[in-house]
DSSP file (Angstrom, degrees, kcal/mol; ACC not computed):
  #  RESIDUE AA STRUCTURE BP1 BP2  ACC     N-H-->O    O-->H-N    N-H-->O    O-->H-N    TCO  KAPPA ALPHA  PHI   PSI    X-CA   Y-CA   Z-CA
    1    1 A M              0   0    0      0, 0.0    48,-1.6     0, 0.0    49,-0.4   0.000 360.0 360.0 360.0 156.1    2.8   13.1  -10.1
    2    2 A I  B >   -A   48   0A   0     46,-0.3     3,-3.1    47,-0.1     4,-0.5  -0.777 360.0 -94.3-120.1 171.3    5.7   15.6  -10.4
    3    3 A V  G >  S+     0   0    0     44,-2.9     3,-1.8    41,-0.3    43,-0.2   0.859 121.5  56.0 -49.4 -46.6    7.0   17.9  -13.0
    4    4 A E  G 3  S+     0   0    0     41,-2.1    -1,-0.3     1,-0.3    42,-0.1   0.484  93.4  71.1 -74.5  -3.0    9.6   15.4  -14.3
    5    5 A D  G <  S+     0   0    0     -3,-3.1     9,-3.4    40,-0.2     2,-0.5   0.573  89.0  76.1 -77.2 -16.4    6.8   12.8  -14.9
    6    6 A F  E <   -B   13   0B   0     -3,-1.8     2,-0.6    -4,-0.5     7,-0.2  -0.857  59.5-171.9-105.6 125.0    5.5   14.9  -17.8
    7    7 A E  E  >> -B   12   0B   0      5,-2.9     4,-2.4    -2,-0.5     5,-1.6  -0.854   1.3-175.0-120.8  94.1    7.4   15.0  -21.2
    8    8 A A  T  45S+     0   0    0     -2,-0.6    -1,-0.1     1,-0.2    29,-0.1   0.768  79.9  61.0 -57.1 -31.8    5.7   17.8  -23.3
    9    9 A R  T  45S+     0   0    0      1,-0.2    -1,-0.2     3,-0.1    -2,-0.0   0.903 118.6  26.4 -72.9 -36.3    7.8   17.0  -26.4
   10   10 A T  T  45S-     0   0    0     -3,-0.4    -2,-0.2     2,-0.1    -1,-0.2   0.678 103.2-123.8 -95.2 -21.1    6.4   13.4  -26.7
   11   11 A G  T  <5 +     0   0    0     -4,-2.4    17,-2.9     1,-0.3     2,-0.3   0.839  62.7 144.2  77.6  28.4    3.1   14.0  -25.0
   12   12 A E  E   < -BC   7  27B   0     -5,-1.6    -5,-2.9    15,-0.2     2,-0.4  -0.849  36.5-163.8-112.0 141.8    3.8   11.3  -22.5
   13   13 A L  E     -BC   6  26B   0     13,-2.7    13,-2.4    -2,-0.3     2,-0.6  -0.993  14.5-142.8-121.7 124.1    3.0   11.1  -18.8
   14   14 A T  E     - C   0  25B   0     -9,-3.4     2,-0.8    -2,-0.4    11,-0.2  -0.742   5.6-155.2 -85.3 125.2    4.7    8.5  -16.5
   15   15 A I  E     - C   0  24B   0      9,-3.8     9,-1.6    -2,-0.6     3,-0.3  -0.899  10.1-160.7 -91.5 107.3    2.3    7.1  -13.9
   16   16 A G  S    S+     0   0    0     -2,-0.8     2,-0.3     1,-0.3    -1,-0.2   0.876  75.8   6.6 -68.7 -35.9    5.0    6.1  -11.2
   17   17 A K  S    S-     0   0    0     -3,-0.1    -1,-0.3     6,-0.1     6,-0.2  -0.904  76.1-172.2-156.7 113.6    2.7    3.7   -9.3
   18   18 A D    >   -     0   0    0      4,-2.3     3,-2.0    -2,-0.3    90,-0.1  -0.181  50.3 -77.7 -92.4-175.3   -0.7    2.7  -10.7
   19   19 A K  T 3  S+     0   0    0      1,-0.3    90,-0.1    88,-0.3    89,-0.1   0.764 133.8  53.0 -62.5 -22.4   -3.4    0.6   -9.0
   20   20 A A  T 3  S-     0   0    0     88,-0.4    -1,-0.3     2,-0.2     3,-0.1   0.364 120.3-111.2 -87.2   4.2   -1.4   -2.6   -9.9
   21   21 A G  S <  S+     0   0    0     -3,-2.0     2,-0.3     1,-0.3    -2,-0.1   0.661  81.2 116.1  71.8  21.8    1.6   -1.1   -8.2
   22   22 A K        -     0   0    0     86,-0.1    -4,-2.3     1,-0.0    -1,-0.3  -0.840  63.6-118.0-118.2 151.8    3.5   -0.7  -11.5
   23   23 A G        +     0   0    0     -2,-0.3     2,-0.3    -6,-0.2    -7,-0.2  -0.512  34.3 171.5 -81.7 157.8    4.7    2.2  -13.4
   24   24 A R  E     -C   15   0B   0     -9,-1.6    -9,-3.8    -2,-0.2     2,-0.4  -0.984  26.7-132.8-160.0 158.1    3.6    3.0  -16.9
   25   25 A R  E     -C   14   0B   0     -2,-0.3     2,-0.4   -11,-0.2   -11,-0.2  -0.957  24.1-173.6-115.6 135.4    3.8    5.6  -19.5
   26   26 A I  E     -C   13   0B   0    -13,-2.4   -13,-2.7    -2,-0.4     2,-0.4  -0.946  25.2-124.6-127.8 150.2    0.7    7.0  -21.4
   27   27 A L  E     -C   12   0B   0     -2,-0.4   -15,-0.2   -15,-0.2   -16,-0.1  -0.724  31.0-156.7 -84.2 138.6    0.2    9.3  -24.3
   28   28 A I        -     0   0    0    -17,-2.9     2,-0.0    -2,-0.4     5,-0.0  -0.769  20.5-101.3-112.3 157.7   -2.1   12.2  -23.3
   29   29 A P    >>  -     0   0    0      0, 0.0     4,-1.7     0, 0.0     3,-0.7  -0.255  37.5 -98.7 -73.5 169.6   -4.1   14.3  -25.7
   30   30 A Q  H 3> S+     0   0    0      1,-0.2     4,-2.4     2,-0.2     3,-0.4   0.899 119.0  52.2 -55.7 -49.6   -3.2   17.8  -26.8
   31   31 A P  H 3> S+     0   0    0      0, 0.0     4,-1.7     0, 0.0    -1,-0.2   0.794 109.9  48.7 -61.8 -26.1   -5.3   19.7  -24.4
   32   32 A V  H <> S+     0   0    0     -3,-0.7     4,-2.7     2,-0.2    -2,-0.2   0.778 108.3  54.8 -79.6 -27.4   -3.9   17.9  -21.5
   33   33 A I  H  X S+     0   0    0     -4,-1.7     4,-2.6    -3,-0.4     5,-0.2   0.921 110.8  47.1 -65.0 -44.5   -0.3   18.6  -22.8
   34   34 A E  H  X S+     0   0    0     -4,-2.4     4,-2.3     2,-0.2    -2,-0.2   0.928 111.0  49.1 -68.1 -42.0   -1.1   22.2  -22.8
   35   35 A L  H  X S+     0   0    0     -4,-1.7     4,-2.6     1,-0.2     5,-0.2   0.979 115.5  45.4 -56.5 -55.3   -2.7   22.2  -19.3
   36   36 A F  H  X S+     0   0    0     -4,-2.7     4,-1.6     1,-0.2    -2,-0.2   0.825 110.3  53.1 -57.9 -33.4    0.4   20.3  -18.0
   37   37 A A  H  X S+     0   0    0     -4,-2.6     4,-1.4     2,-0.2    -1,-0.2   0.932 113.4  44.5 -66.4 -41.9    2.9   22.6  -19.8
   38   38 A A  H  < S+     0   0    0     -4,-2.3     3,-0.3    -5,-0.2    -2,-0.2   0.923 112.8  50.0 -66.1 -42.4    1.1   25.5  -18.2
   39   39 A Q  H  < S+     0   0    0     -4,-2.6    -1,-0.2     1,-0.2    -2,-0.2   0.756 114.5  46.3 -68.8 -25.5    1.0   23.9  -14.8
   40   40 A S  H >< S+     0   0    0     -4,-1.6     3,-2.5    -5,-0.2    -1,-0.2   0.674  80.5 121.1 -89.0 -20.8    4.8   23.0  -14.9
   41   41 A A  T 3< S+     0   0    0     -4,-1.4     3,-0.1    -3,-0.3    -3,-0.0  -0.160  85.8   2.9 -53.3 128.3    6.0   26.3  -16.1
   42   42 A G  T 3  S+     0   0    0      1,-0.3    -1,-0.3     0, 0.0     2,-0.2   0.467 102.9 119.0  82.5  -6.2    8.5   27.7  -13.7
   43   43 A K    <   -     0   0    0     -3,-2.5    -1,-0.3     1,-0.1     2,-0.2  -0.547  67.2-111.1 -99.5 160.6    8.4   24.8  -11.4
   44   44 A E    >   -     0   0    0     -2,-0.2     3,-1.4    -3,-0.1   -41,-0.3  -0.541  35.0-107.3 -85.0 158.1   11.5   22.6  -10.5
   45   45 A R  T 3  S+     0   0    0      1,-0.3   -41,-2.1    -2,-0.2   -40,-0.2   0.657 117.7  54.0 -69.4 -17.6   11.4   19.0  -11.8
   46   46 A H  T 3  S+     0   0    0    -43,-0.2    -1,-0.3   -44,-0.1     3,-0.1   0.513  89.7  99.4 -92.3  -5.2   10.7   17.5   -8.2
   47   47 A E  S <  S-     0   0    0     -3,-1.4   -44,-2.9     1,-0.1   -43,-0.2  -0.359  89.6 -81.2 -82.3 166.2    7.6   19.8   -7.6
   48   48 A P  B     -A    2   0A   0      0, 0.0   -46,-0.3     0, 0.0     3,-0.3  -0.409  28.9-144.4 -68.4 138.1    4.0   18.6   -8.0
   49   49 A L  S    S+     0   0    0    -48,-1.6     2,-0.5     1,-0.3   -47,-0.1   0.940  96.2  23.0 -61.8 -53.2    2.8   18.7  -11.5
   50   50 A I  S    S-     0   0    0    -49,-0.4     8,-0.6   -10,-0.0    -1,-0.3  -0.964  88.2-176.2-116.4 108.5   -0.6   19.7  -10.4
   51   51 A S  B     -D   57   0C   0     -2,-0.5     6,-0.2    -3,-0.3     5,-0.1  -0.581  25.7-102.6-107.9 171.8   -0.6   21.3   -7.0
   52   52 A R    >   -     0   0    0      4,-2.9     3,-2.0    -2,-0.2    -1,-0.1  -0.189  47.7 -92.0 -77.8 177.7   -3.2   22.6   -4.6
   53   53 A A  T 3  S+     0   0    0      1,-0.3    -1,-0.1     2,-0.1    -2,-0.0   0.764 129.5  55.4 -65.2 -24.2   -3.9   26.3   -4.2
   54   54 A N  T 3  S-     0   0    0      2,-0.2    -1,-0.3     3,-0.0     3,-0.1   0.346 118.7-111.6 -88.5   7.2   -1.3   26.3   -1.4
   55   55 A G  S <  S+     0   0    0     -3,-2.0     2,-0.2     1,-0.3    -2,-0.1   0.453  78.9 124.6  79.3   1.3    1.4   24.9   -3.8
   56   56 A K        -     0   0    0      1,-0.1    -4,-2.9    -9,-0.1    -1,-0.3  -0.617  67.9 -95.2 -93.5 159.9    1.5   21.6   -1.9
   57   57 A A  B     -D   51   0C   0     -2,-0.2     2,-0.2    -6,-0.2    -6,-0.1  -0.291  39.9-107.1 -69.1 146.3    1.0   18.1   -3.6
   58   58 A W        -     0   0    0     -8,-0.6     2,-0.3     4,-0.1    -1,-0.1  -0.494  44.4-176.2 -71.4 147.7   -2.4   16.5   -3.5
   59   59 A D     >  -     0   0    0     -2,-0.2     4,-1.0     0, 0.0     3,-0.5  -0.824  42.7 -77.0-137.1 175.6   -2.6   13.6   -1.2
   60   60 A N  T  4 S+     0   0    0     -2,-0.3     4,-0.1     1,-0.2    -2,-0.0   0.674 127.7  33.0 -52.3 -20.9   -5.1   10.9   -0.2
   61   61 A Y  T >4 S+     0   0    0      2,-0.1     3,-0.9     1,-0.1     4,-0.5   0.653 103.0  68.9-104.0 -28.5   -7.0   13.2    1.9
   62   62 A S  T 34 S+     0   0    0     -3,-0.5     3,-0.2     1,-0.2    -2,-0.1   0.711  96.2  55.8 -76.4 -20.4   -6.7   16.6    0.4
   63   63 A W  T 3X S+     0   0    0     -4,-1.0     4,-2.0     1,-0.2    -1,-0.2   0.703  85.5  82.7 -86.0 -14.7   -8.9   15.8   -2.7
   64   64 A R  H <> S+     0   0    0     -3,-0.9     4,-2.6     1,-0.2     5,-0.2   0.899  91.0  46.9 -61.3 -49.4  -11.9   14.6   -0.7
   65   65 A G  H  > S+     0   0    0     -4,-0.5     4,-1.5     1,-0.2    -1,-0.2   0.915 113.8  46.6 -55.4 -50.5  -13.4   18.1    0.0
   66   66 A P  H  > S+     0   0    0      0, 0.0     4,-2.8     0, 0.0    -1,-0.2   0.813 112.7  52.6 -60.7 -32.8  -13.0   19.2   -3.7
   67   67 A M  H  X S+     0   0    0     -4,-2.0     4,-2.4     1,-0.2    -2,-0.2   0.947 106.9  49.6 -68.4 -46.3  -14.5   15.9   -4.8
   68   68 A K  H  X S+     0   0    0     -4,-2.6     4,-1.8     2,-0.2    -1,-0.2   0.864 113.3  47.9 -62.8 -36.1  -17.5   16.2   -2.7
   69   69 A K  H  X S+     0   0    0     -4,-1.5     4,-3.6     2,-0.2     5,-0.2   0.948 111.1  50.6 -67.1 -50.6  -18.1   19.9   -4.0
   70   70 A A  H  X S+     0   0    0     -4,-2.8     4,-3.0     1,-0.2     6,-0.3   0.909 107.7  53.8 -57.5 -38.0  -17.6   18.7   -7.7
   71   71 A V  H  <>S+     0   0    0     -4,-2.4     5,-2.6     2,-0.2     4,-0.3   0.936 112.3  44.9 -59.4 -46.0  -20.2   16.0   -7.0
   72   72 A V  H ><5S+     0   0    0     -4,-1.8     3,-1.6     3,-0.2    -2,-0.2   0.951 114.5  47.5 -57.2 -57.5  -22.6   18.6   -5.8
   73   73 A D  H 3<5S+     0   0    0     -4,-3.6    -2,-0.2     1,-0.3    -1,-0.2   0.837 111.6  48.8 -57.8 -37.6  -21.9   21.0   -8.6
   74   74 A A  T 3<5S-     0   0    0     -4,-3.0    -1,-0.3    -5,-0.2    -2,-0.2   0.417 109.1-124.8 -81.2   0.4  -22.2   18.4  -11.2
   75   75 A Q  T < 5 +     0   0    0     -3,-1.6    -3,-0.2    -4,-0.3    -2,-0.1   0.818  54.9 157.7  61.3  34.2  -25.5   17.3   -9.7
   76   76 A L      < -     0   0    0     -5,-2.6    -1,-0.2    -6,-0.3     4,-0.1  -0.471  57.8 -75.3 -79.5 160.2  -24.3   13.7   -9.4
   77   77 A P    >   -     0   0    0      0, 0.0     3,-2.4     0, 0.0    -1,-0.1  -0.308  48.8-120.1 -55.9 139.3  -25.7   11.2   -7.0
   78   78 A P  T 3  S+     0   0    0      0, 0.0    -6,-0.1     0, 0.0    -7,-0.1   0.752 111.2  58.6 -63.6 -21.3  -24.4   12.2   -3.5
   79   79 A N  T 3  S+     0   0    0     -8,-0.1     2,-0.2     2,-0.0     5,-0.1   0.373  78.9 124.4 -85.8   7.4  -22.7    8.9   -2.9
   80   80 A A    <   +     0   0    0     -3,-2.4     2,-0.3   -12,-0.1    -9,-0.1  -0.450  37.3 177.2 -69.5 132.6  -20.5    9.4   -6.2
   81   81 A T     >  -     0   0    0     -2,-0.2     4,-2.3     1,-0.1     5,-0.2  -0.801  46.5 -96.0-127.8 175.3  -16.8    9.1   -5.6
   82   82 A A  H  > S+     0   0    0     -2,-0.3     4,-2.0     1,-0.2     5,-0.2   0.956 125.7  54.1 -52.7 -51.0  -13.6    9.2   -7.7
   83   83 A Y  H  > S+     0   0    0      1,-0.2     4,-1.6     2,-0.2    -1,-0.2   0.861 107.6  48.9 -54.4 -42.9  -13.7    5.4   -7.7
   84   84 A T  H  > S+     0   0    0      1,-0.2     4,-2.6     2,-0.2    -1,-0.2   0.857 109.6  51.7 -68.3 -33.8  -17.2    5.4   -9.1
   85   85 A L  H  X S+     0   0    0     -4,-2.3     4,-2.3     2,-0.2    -2,-0.2   0.868 106.1  54.2 -71.2 -28.2  -16.3    7.9  -11.7
   86   86 A R  H  X S+     0   0    0     -4,-2.0     4,-2.3     2,-0.2    -2,-0.2   0.898 109.6  48.4 -59.7 -46.0  -13.3    5.6  -12.7
   87   87 A H  H  X S+     0   0    0     -4,-1.6     4,-2.7     2,-0.2    -2,-0.2   0.931 113.4  48.8 -60.7 -50.4  -15.9    2.7  -13.1
   88   88 A S  H  X S+     0   0    0     -4,-2.6     4,-2.6     1,-0.2    -2,-0.2   0.923 110.3  49.8 -60.3 -45.5  -18.2    5.2  -15.3
   89   89 A T  H  X S+     0   0    0     -4,-2.3     4,-2.3     2,-0.2    -1,-0.2   0.919 111.1  47.9 -60.6 -45.9  -15.4    6.2  -17.4
   90   90 A I  H  X S+     0   0    0     -4,-2.3     4,-2.4     1,-0.2    -2,-0.2   0.912 111.8  51.2 -56.6 -48.1  -14.3    2.6  -18.1
   91   91 A T  H  X S+     0   0    0     -4,-2.7     4,-2.6     1,-0.2    -1,-0.2   0.925 111.7  47.8 -59.9 -46.8  -17.9    1.7  -18.9
   92   92 A D  H  X S+     0   0    0     -4,-2.6     4,-1.4     1,-0.2    -2,-0.2   0.917 110.1  51.4 -59.2 -43.5  -18.1    4.8  -21.4
   93   93 A L  H  <>S+     0   0    0     -4,-2.3     5,-2.3     1,-0.2    -1,-0.2   0.883 113.6  44.4 -64.3 -40.6  -14.8    3.9  -23.1
   94   94 A I  H ><5S+     0   0    0     -4,-2.4     3,-1.4     1,-0.2    -1,-0.2   0.903 112.6  50.0 -78.1 -35.6  -16.0    0.3  -23.7
   95   95 A N  H 3<5S+     0   0    0     -4,-2.6    -1,-0.2     1,-0.3    -2,-0.2   0.703 104.3  59.4 -71.8 -17.2  -19.5    1.3  -24.9
   96   96 A E  T 3<5S-     0   0    0     -4,-1.4    -1,-0.3    -5,-0.2    -2,-0.2   0.391 124.1-106.9 -88.0   4.0  -17.9    3.8  -27.3
   97   97 A G  T < 5 +     0   0    0     -3,-1.4    -3,-0.2     1,-0.2    -2,-0.1   0.567  62.4 158.3  91.2   9.0  -16.1    0.8  -28.9
   98   98 A L      < -     0   0    0     -5,-2.3    -1,-0.2     1,-0.1     5,-0.1  -0.495  53.6 -99.5 -68.6 132.7  -12.4    1.4  -27.6
   99   99 A P     >  -     0   0    0      0, 0.0     4,-1.8     0, 0.0     3,-0.3  -0.141  26.1-123.1 -44.6 142.5  -10.5   -1.9  -27.7
  100  100 A L  H  > S+     0   0    0      1,-0.2     4,-3.0     2,-0.2     5,-0.2   0.854 112.6  59.4 -62.7 -34.4  -10.3   -3.5  -24.2
  101  101 A L  H  > S+     0   0    0      1,-0.2     4,-1.8     2,-0.2    -1,-0.2   0.883 106.4  46.6 -60.9 -38.2   -6.5   -3.5  -24.4
  102  102 A S  H  > S+     0   0    0     -3,-0.3     4,-2.3     2,-0.2    -1,-0.2   0.851 112.8  51.3 -71.4 -35.4   -6.6    0.4  -24.8
  103  103 A V  H  X S+     0   0    0     -4,-1.8     4,-2.3     1,-0.2    -2,-0.2   0.915 109.9  48.6 -69.1 -38.0   -9.0    0.5  -21.9
  104  104 A A  H  X>S+     0   0    0     -4,-3.0     5,-2.5     2,-0.2     4,-1.3   0.882 110.5  51.8 -62.2 -41.4   -6.8   -1.6  -19.8
  105  105 A Q  H  <5S+     0   0    0     -4,-1.8     3,-0.2     2,-0.2    -2,-0.2   0.912 112.7  44.1 -58.8 -51.8   -3.8    0.5  -20.6
  106  106 A I  H  <5S+     0   0    0     -4,-2.3    -2,-0.2     1,-0.2    -1,-0.2   0.859 115.5  47.1 -68.0 -33.2   -5.5    3.7  -19.7
  107  107 A S  H  <5S-     0   0    0     -4,-2.3   -88,-0.3    -5,-0.2    -1,-0.2   0.665 107.9-122.7 -82.3 -15.8   -7.0    2.4  -16.6
  108  108 A G  T  <5S+     0   0    0     -4,-1.3   -88,-0.4     1,-0.3     2,-0.3   0.903  74.4 100.2  80.2  43.5   -3.7    0.8  -15.4
  109  109 A T  S   <S-     0   0    0     -5,-2.5    -1,-0.3    -6,-0.1     2,-0.2  -0.853  74.6 -82.8-143.5-177.4   -5.1   -2.8  -15.0
  110  110 A S     >  -     0   0    0     -2,-0.3     4,-1.8     1,-0.1     5,-0.2  -0.484  28.4-120.9 -88.0 158.2   -4.9   -6.0  -17.1
  111  111 A T  H  > S+     0   0    0      1,-0.2     4,-3.2     2,-0.2     5,-0.2   0.878 114.5  60.7 -62.6 -32.9   -7.1   -6.9  -19.9
  112  112 A E  H  > S+     0   0    0      1,-0.2     4,-2.9     2,-0.2    -1,-0.2   0.945 106.7  45.4 -60.8 -45.7   -8.2  -10.0  -18.0
  113  113 A M  H  > S+     0   0    0      2,-0.2     4,-2.0     1,-0.2     5,-0.2   0.867 114.2  50.4 -67.8 -31.5   -9.6   -7.7  -15.1
  114  114 A I  H  X S+     0   0    0     -4,-1.8     4,-2.7     2,-0.2     5,-0.5   0.944 113.2  43.8 -69.4 -46.5  -11.2   -5.5  -17.8
  115  115 A E  H  X S+     0   0    0     -4,-3.2     4,-1.5     3,-0.2    -2,-0.2   0.884 113.7  52.0 -66.4 -37.9  -12.8   -8.5  -19.5
  116  116 A R  H  < S+     0   0    0     -4,-2.9    -1,-0.2    -5,-0.2    -2,-0.2   0.929 123.2  28.4 -62.7 -46.8  -13.9  -10.1  -16.1
  117  117 A H  H  < S+     0   0    0     -4,-2.0    -2,-0.2    -5,-0.2    -1,-0.2   0.687 138.3  18.8 -92.4 -23.4  -15.6   -7.0  -14.9
  118  118 A Y  H >< S+     0   0    0     -4,-2.7     3,-2.2    -5,-0.2     4,-0.5   0.445  87.7 105.2-126.6  -3.3  -16.8   -5.2  -18.2
  119  119 A G  G >< S+     0   0    0     -4,-1.5     3,-1.4    -5,-0.5     4,-0.2   0.789  73.3  62.8 -52.4 -36.8  -16.7   -7.8  -20.8
  120  120 A H  G >  S+     0   0    0      1,-0.3     3,-0.7    -5,-0.2    -1,-0.3   0.695  95.2  63.4 -65.2 -14.3  -20.5   -8.2  -20.9
  121  121 A L  G <  S+     0   0    0     -3,-2.2     3,-0.4     1,-0.2    -1,-0.3   0.686  98.7  57.7 -76.7 -17.6  -20.6   -4.5  -22.1
  122  122 A N  G X> S+     0   0    0     -3,-1.4     4,-0.9    -4,-0.5     3,-0.9   0.491  74.0  94.7 -92.5  -3.0  -18.8   -5.6  -25.1
  123  123 A R  H <> S+     0   0    0     -3,-0.7     4,-1.5     1,-0.3    -1,-0.2   0.867  80.7  58.4 -57.8 -35.2  -21.2   -8.3  -26.4
  124  124 A G  H 3> S+     0   0    0     -3,-0.4     4,-2.5    -4,-0.2    -1,-0.3   0.826  94.4  67.0 -70.6 -23.3  -22.9   -5.8  -28.8
  125  125 A A  H <> S+     0   0    0     -3,-0.9     4,-2.8     1,-0.2     5,-0.2   0.950 100.4  50.1 -60.3 -48.7  -19.5   -5.1  -30.6
  126  126 A A  H  X S+     0   0    0     -4,-0.9     4,-2.7     2,-0.2     5,-0.2   0.961 112.0  45.8 -55.0 -53.1  -19.4   -8.6  -31.9
  127  127 A A  H  X S+     0   0    0     -4,-1.5     4,-1.8     1,-0.2    -1,-0.2   0.926 114.1  49.8 -53.6 -48.5  -23.0   -8.3  -33.2
  128  128 A K  H  X S+     0   0    0     -4,-2.5     4,-0.8     2,-0.2    -1,-0.2   0.866 111.7  47.9 -58.1 -43.9  -22.2   -4.9  -34.7
  129  129 A A  H >< S+     0   0    0     -4,-2.8     3,-0.6     1,-0.2     4,-0.3   0.907 111.0  51.4 -66.9 -42.7  -19.0   -6.3  -36.4
  130  130 A L  H >< S+     0   0    0     -4,-2.7     3,-1.7     1,-0.2    -2,-0.2   0.850 100.4  61.9 -63.5 -35.8  -20.8   -9.2  -37.8
  131  131 A A  H 3< S+     0   0    0     -4,-1.8    -1,-0.2     1,-0.3    -2,-0.2   0.766  98.2  59.6 -62.3 -31.3  -23.6   -7.1  -39.3
  132  132 A T  T << S+     0   0    0     -4,-0.8    -1,-0.3    -3,-0.6     2,-0.2   0.577  86.1  97.2 -75.6 -10.2  -21.0   -5.5  -41.5
  133  133 A L  S <  S-     0   0    0     -3,-1.7     2,-0.8    -4,-0.3    -3,-0.0  -0.550  75.8-129.2 -75.6 139.9  -20.0   -8.7  -43.1
  134  134 A D              0   0    0     -2,-0.2    -2,-0.1     1,-0.1    -3,-0.1  -0.861 360.0 360.0 -87.8 111.4  -21.4   -9.7  -46.4
  135  135 A L              0   0    0     -2,-0.8    -1,-0.1     0, 0.0    -2,-0.0   0.288 360.0 360.0-100.7 360.0  -22.6  -13.4  -45.7
């Protein structure tokens, strides 16, 4: 992403091309707004929003070394990857009760795909909802 993808005033971030090959806009929380505002300060609109130490944009290969180090530092299983962390995050969001539509929007995929791959995690939500009803 580049600086112009971030709109501090509205707290939105444009994801130019997501996993499905489409663009989308997401609302981001205040701490992330503050981080991105600091990262974009003094940069031109076409420069990377979050750049590497050398000022260059992150690409498909430059994040692998830092990711491996983060896995070690966080004491995660050695085979953990960014992709496995994506799945863990989706699982956590669903287990916390976030609506599947919201999970799909955050992860840049369809509700159909979320339901297909993670729907089994949501079975307890129905039972919990039913338990609150006066029958």
